[in-house]
GUMARMAR-595658 format. One line per field, with one value per residue: residue number from 0; residue in one letter; x, y, z of N, C-alpha, C in turn. Coordinates in steps of 0.05 Angstrom, whole numbers, plus 5000, padded with zeros to 4 digits. Atoms other than C-alpha are relative to their C-alpha. Example, Ala and Ser with C-alpha at 12.3 -4.5 7.8 and 13.67 -1.06 7.14 Angstrom:
resi: [0,1]
resn: [A,S]
n_c1: [5018,4984]
n_c2: [4976,4976]
n_c3: [5000,4999]
ca_c1: [5246,5273]
ca_c2: [4910,4979]
ca_c3: [5156,5143]
c_c1: [5018,4985]
c_c2: [5024,5022]
c_c3: [5000,5014]
//
This chain:
resi: [0,1,2,3,4,5,6,7,8,9,10,11,12,13,14,15,16,17,18,19,20,21,22,23,24,25,26,27,28,29,30,31,32,33,34,35,36,37,38,39,40,41,42,43,44,45,46,47,48,49,50,51,52,53,54,55,56,57,58,59,60,61,62,63,64,65,66,67,68,69,70,71,72,73,74,75,76,77,78,79,80,81,82,83,84,85,86,87,88,89,90,91,92,93,94,95,96,97,98,99,100,101,102,103,104,105,106,107]
resn: [M,S,D,E,F,N,F,G,K,A,E,D,A,R,D,K,G,M,A,E,A,K,L,N,R,S,T,L,T,W,Q,Q,D,A,G,R,W,F,M,T,L,P,E,G,T,T,F,T,M,D,D,V,I,R,A,V,G,L,P,S,E,G,A,N,R,N,N,V,V,G,A,W,I,N,G,L,A,R,M,K,F,I,S,W,T,G,R,L,V,K,S,E,R,V,T,R,H,A,G,E,A,K,E,W,R,K,I,R]
n_c1: [5018,5028,5019,5015,4986,4989,5010,5010,5026,5019,5008,5016,5026,5013,5008,5022,5024,5010,5013,5026,5019,5009,5016,5023,5024,5016,4987,4998,5016,4985,4977,5010,5007,4975,4987,5014,4993,4972,4997,5010,4980,4980,4973,4988,5016,4990,5022,4993,5020,5025,5014,5013,5022,5020,5014,5014,5006,4985,5014,5023,4997,4974,4987,4976,5008,4979,4979,5008,4993,4970,4992,5007,4980,4974,5001,4996,4972,4984,5005,4989,5021,4997,4975,5001,4989,4980,5013,5019,5022,5016,5026,5023,5020,4999,4990,4971,4988,4982,4976,4990,5005,4985,5014,4994,5004,5007,4980,5012]
n_c2: [5010,4993,5022,5004,5021,5019,5026,5016,4990,5005,5028,5003,4989,5018,5024,4992,4995,5026,5015,4987,5006,5028,5005,4983,5018,4994,5012,5029,5014,4997,5018,5028,5003,5000,5026,5021,4997,5008,5029,5013,4996,5021,4992,4989,4978,4973,4981,4974,4989,4996,5025,5004,4981,5008,5024,4998,4972,4987,5001,4982,4977,4991,4981,5012,5027,5011,5009,5027,5018,5002,5015,5028,5011,5001,5023,5025,5001,5007,5028,5016,5011,4988,4987,4980,5010,4981,4984,4979,4999,4975,5005,4992,4986,4971,4986,5005,4983,5017,5005,5027,5018,5025,5025,5021,5028,5019,5022,5022]
n_c3: [5021,4996,4995,5025,5015,4982,5010,4977,4991,5022,4998,4976,5006,5018,4986,4982,5017,5010,4978,4994,5022,4999,4977,5000,5003,5024,5024,4997,5021,5025,4999,5004,5029,5015,4995,5016,5028,5003,4998,5025,5021,5002,4996,5025,5011,4995,4996,4989,4982,5016,5001,4974,4998,5020,4990,4975,4994,4978,4975,5001,4982,4993,5017,5011,5011,5017,4983,4991,5022,5000,4976,5005,5019,4986,4982,5016,5007,4976,4993,5022,5017,5026,5004,5020,5025,5009,5020,4992,5019,4997,4989,5016,4983,5005,4976,4999,5020,5016,4985,5002,4978,5002,5008,4981,5008,4978,4999,4985]
ca_c1: [5427,5355,5299,5268,5320,5332,5327,5320,5263,5231,5232,5204,5147,5133,5129,5085,5037,5033,5017,4962,4932,4931,4898,4845,4777,4746,4797,4792,4737,4777,4839,4799,4771,4840,4868,4815,4829,4904,4896,4859,4919,4963,5036,5076,5019,5042,4999,5001,4963,4914,4897,4882,4838,4803,4787,4766,4761,4790,4775,4708,4732,4790,4829,4889,4853,4909,4959,4920,4930,5005,5011,4976,5023,5084,5061,5057,5127,5155,5123,5154,5087,5106,5169,5180,5192,5238,5188,5150,5083,5044,4980,4914,4877,4860,4875,4946,4959,4994,5045,5089,5073,5113,5094,5093,5097,5062,5115,5074]
ca_c2: [5387,5410,5365,5372,5324,5265,5195,5160,5205,5197,5121,5126,5171,5123,5063,5101,5123,5053,5023,5075,5063,4987,4992,5042,5006,5042,5008,4937,4917,4945,4907,4842,4854,4870,4808,4764,4794,4784,4711,4696,4719,4663,4666,4706,4755,4827,4885,4958,5000,5017,4943,4938,4999,4976,4910,4932,5008,5056,5051,5084,5133,5175,5233,5189,5132,5126,5118,5056,5024,5040,5014,4949,4939,4956,4904,4850,4868,4865,4797,4773,4759,4806,4835,4897,4880,4940,4971,5037,5043,5107,5108,5112,5143,5216,5237,5209,5255,5199,5192,5131,5072,5009,4944,4885,4809,4759,4710,4669]
ca_c3: [5214,5208,5235,5166,5138,5183,5153,5221,5242,5173,5181,5251,5227,5170,5216,5266,5211,5182,5250,5262,5193,5203,5271,5253,5262,5203,5156,5183,5135,5077,5099,5102,5032,5005,5038,5007,4939,4948,4968,4903,4862,4835,4855,4804,4790,4784,4808,4828,4878,4822,4816,4890,4889,4825,4859,4928,4926,4977,5051,5064,5118,5137,5109,5094,5057,5007,5064,5087,5019,5020,5091,5071,5012,5054,5105,5051,5029,5100,5110,5045,5010,4953,4923,4881,4808,4800,4753,4762,4727,4713,4754,4716,4775,4760,4832,4824,4765,4726,4782,4784,4828,4843,4809,4857,4847,4892,4915,4964]
c_c1: [4971,4983,4984,5012,5014,4989,4989,4973,4979,4990,4982,4971,4985,4988,4976,4974,4988,4986,4973,4980,4990,4981,4974,4975,4985,5013,5001,4985,5014,5024,4992,4993,5024,5015,4987,5007,5028,5003,4990,5020,5019,5028,5012,4984,5013,4975,5012,4978,4974,4984,4985,4976,4978,4984,4983,4993,5019,4985,4978,5003,5029,5012,5023,4994,5021,5024,4994,5008,5031,5010,4995,5021,5027,5000,5004,5029,5018,4996,5008,4978,5003,5029,4997,5014,5023,4988,4981,4980,4984,4972,4979,4980,5004,5012,5030,5015,5022,5027,5009,4995,5017,4982,5011,4994,4994,5020,4992,4972]
c_c2: [5007,4975,4993,4977,4981,4973,4982,5008,4995,4971,4995,5011,4982,4976,5007,5004,4974,4985,5012,4993,4971,4995,5016,4982,5005,4987,4970,4985,5002,4981,4971,4996,4999,4974,4977,5002,4990,4970,4985,5002,4976,5011,5008,5023,5027,5019,5026,5009,5005,4974,4994,5017,4994,4977,5004,5029,5011,4995,5021,5025,5008,5019,4988,4972,4988,4989,4971,4980,4996,4984,4970,4987,4997,4976,4974,4997,4992,4971,4981,4985,5011,5011,5020,4989,5017,5019,5020,5003,5026,4992,5010,5016,5030,5015,4996,5016,4986,4996,4971,4984,4974,4977,4978,4973,4984,4977,4977,5007]
c_c3: [5008,5005,4975,4984,5019,4993,5023,5009,4978,5001,5024,4995,4981,5015,5019,4984,4989,5022,5006,4978,5001,5023,5001,4994,4974,4975,5002,4979,4973,4999,4996,4971,4983,5004,4985,4971,4995,5000,4976,4977,4999,5005,4973,4988,5008,5003,5011,5020,4985,4999,5026,5003,4980,5010,5025,5008,5021,5026,5001,5017,5002,4979,4985,4989,4982,5016,5010,4979,4999,5024,4997,4981,5013,5020,4986,4993,5024,5008,4978,4984,4972,4999,4977,4975,4990,4979,5012,4977,5005,5009,4980,5015,4996,5024,5004,4979,4984,5014,4998,5026,4996,4990,5018,4988,5025,5000,5018,5009]
//
């Protein structure tokens, strides 16, 4: 099997990238702002990545600024603060080219 297609390695690479994004000093302020925004949401509120970026913007630095947002959302899901509604929503952000994004629900 080619190294190009290896689910275990893909998961490892995802986890490593998320850890690096979360620990990057240039994104800490953004993570704090996003966390404050999230904590103001009532339980049951649904949101997408677009809503997070609309509320607090993208991190100010880094080539992978979008990855930081994804890592932050994934962290909330892993900690059981949010759950996927099962719904995919078309992104309104021009740079996303109307791509689909998950809709999340705050559960605690």
